[in-house]
C-alpha positions as CSV (number, residue, x, y, z in Angstrom):
1,M,80.3,84.0,87.3
2,G,78.0,81.5,88.9
3,K,74.7,80.2,87.6
4,A,71.0,80.2,88.7
5,I,69.2,76.9,89.2
6,L,65.4,77.4,89.1
7,I,63.3,74.7,90.7
8,C,59.8,74.1,89.4
9,G,57.3,71.9,91.1
10,R,54.0,71.6,92.9
11,I,53.3,72.4,96.5
12,C,54.9,69.8,98.8
13,S,56.6,68.0,95.8
14,G,60.0,68.1,97.6
15,K,61.5,71.2,96.1
16,S,63.2,72.4,99.3
17,R,64.6,68.9,99.9
18,Y,65.9,68.8,96.4
19,A,67.4,72.3,96.7
20,S,69.3,71.2,99.8
21,Q,70.7,68.2,97.8
22,L,71.7,70.5,95.0
23,R,73.4,72.9,97.5
24,E,75.4,69.9,98.8
25,S,76.4,68.7,95.3
26,C,77.2,72.0,93.5
27,G,77.5,74.6,96.2
28,G,75.8,77.9,96.3
29,M,73.0,79.4,98.2
30,I,69.3,78.7,98.3
31,L,66.8,81.6,98.0
32,S,63.4,80.4,99.1
33,A,60.2,82.6,98.7
34,D,58.5,80.4,101.3
35,E,61.3,80.9,103.8
36,A,61.4,84.7,103.3
37,T,57.6,85.2,103.6
38,W,57.6,82.9,106.7
39,Y,60.1,85.2,108.4
40,L,58.2,88.3,107.4
41,C,54.6,87.2,108.4
42,G,54.7,83.7,110.0
43,N,51.8,81.5,109.2
44,R,49.4,84.3,108.6
45,Q,48.1,84.1,105.0
46,G,45.6,86.9,104.9
47,K,44.6,88.9,101.9
48,F,48.0,90.6,101.7
49,Y,49.9,87.3,101.4
50,N,49.8,86.9,97.6
51,E,51.0,90.5,97.1
52,L,53.8,90.0,99.7
53,V,55.0,86.8,97.9
54,E,55.2,88.6,94.6
55,K,57.3,91.4,96.1
56,V,59.6,88.8,97.9
57,K,60.1,87.0,94.6
58,L,61.1,90.3,92.8
59,Y,63.6,91.0,95.6
60,L,65.0,87.5,95.6
61,R,65.3,87.6,91.8
62,K,67.5,90.7,92.1
63,K,69.6,89.2,94.9
64,A,70.0,86.0,92.8
65,A,71.4,88.1,89.9
66,D,73.7,90.0,92.3
67,A,75.0,86.7,93.8
68,V,75.5,85.0,90.4
69,A,77.4,88.1,89.1
70,A,79.6,87.8,92.1
71,G,80.4,84.2,91.2
72,C,78.0,82.3,93.4
73,N,75.6,79.6,92.3
74,V,72.1,80.3,93.4
75,I,69.2,77.9,93.8
76,L,65.8,79.5,93.5
77,D,63.3,77.4,95.4
78,W,59.8,78.8,94.8
79,G,57.9,76.6,92.4
80,F,57.5,78.7,89.3
81,W,53.9,77.3,88.9
82,T,52.9,79.0,85.7
83,A,54.4,79.1,82.2
84,R,54.2,82.9,82.3
85,E,56.3,83.0,85.5
86,R,58.9,80.7,84.0
87,R,59.1,82.8,80.8
88,E,59.4,86.0,82.8
89,I,62.3,84.9,85.0
90,S,64.0,83.2,82.1
91,G,63.8,86.5,80.2
92,Y,65.1,88.4,83.2
93,F,68.2,86.2,83.4
94,I,68.8,86.3,79.7
95,S,68.6,90.1,79.8
96,K,71.3,90.1,82.5
97,G,73.5,87.6,80.7
98,I,73.1,85.1,83.5
99,E,73.4,81.4,82.9
100,Y,70.4,79.5,84.3
101,E,69.1,76.0,84.4
102,W,65.6,74.7,85.0
103,H,64.9,71.7,87.2
104,Y,61.5,70.1,87.5
105,I,60.3,68.0,90.4
106,D,57.9,65.4,89.0
107,I,55.9,63.6,91.7
108,D,53.1,61.1,91.5
109,E,49.8,61.8,93.3
110,A,50.3,59.1,96.0
111,S,53.8,60.5,96.9
112,L,52.4,64.1,96.9
113,R,49.6,63.1,99.3
114,K,52.1,61.4,101.6
115,N,54.3,64.5,101.5
116,I,51.4,66.7,102.4
117,H,50.3,64.4,105.2
118,D,53.9,64.2,106.6
119,R,54.3,68.0,106.4
120,N,51.0,68.7,108.1
121,R,51.8,66.2,110.9
122,C,55.1,68.0,111.5
123,V,53.4,71.4,111.5
124,I,50.7,70.2,114.0
125,S,53.2,68.6,116.3
126,G,55.5,71.6,116.3
127,Q,58.4,69.8,114.7
128,D,58.2,72.1,111.7
129,S,57.8,75.7,112.7
130,C,58.7,77.2,109.4
131,N,56.0,75.8,107.2
132,F,52.3,76.2,106.9
133,Y,49.5,73.6,107.1
134,V,48.2,72.5,103.7
135,D,44.5,71.7,103.9
136,D,42.3,70.3,101.2
137,A,41.2,73.7,100.0
138,L,44.8,74.9,99.6
139,T,45.8,71.7,97.9
140,G,43.0,72.1,95.4
141,K,43.7,75.8,94.8
142,C,47.4,75.0,94.2
143,A,46.6,72.2,91.9
144,E,44.4,74.5,89.8
145,L,47.1,77.1,89.6
146,F,50.0,74.8,88.7
147,E,50.8,74.5,85.0
148,S,53.0,71.5,84.3
149,P,56.1,72.4,82.3
150,S,56.8,70.9,78.9
151,A,59.9,68.8,78.4
152,R,61.5,71.6,76.2
153,E,61.2,74.1,79.2
154,I,63.2,71.9,81.5
155,D,66.9,71.1,81.6
156,V,66.8,68.5,84.5
157,W,63.7,66.4,85.0
158,H,63.8,64.9,88.6
159,T,61.3,62.2,89.3
160,V,60.4,61.6,92.9
161,K,60.3,57.9,93.7
162,R,59.1,56.5,97.0
């Protein structure tokens, strides 16, 4: 049986980059809520977007359990912004008898602002066609929604250093 690696972190903190590094080092597959919703609706984030994201996460959670049961490591790349969401998915994996591990991407404000700037530059120039532009309003909204995890919630604390 494989295991699930759950990546917690703020918007533009480097979760997808970190997930790719994990895939290289421990194998497995990445399941990304952002990637799935991008392929379903592109960069449109109308009123249906939040509902769609939640449905995608439920589907990917099931696929993760199936893959782990088949012996594959799975890296879940979707932020897990709230303590409630972290508790719910931990409970789900416990109920399925699935080994899981929490990784947190800790990033300072200056590095986060640089990541947002770099991402937006790539989106505007067309170099990154699979991400959405992160404006000040979205940055603020995401900052309000994010609940930093406690040290006891996290197995691996990854600090971004630039």
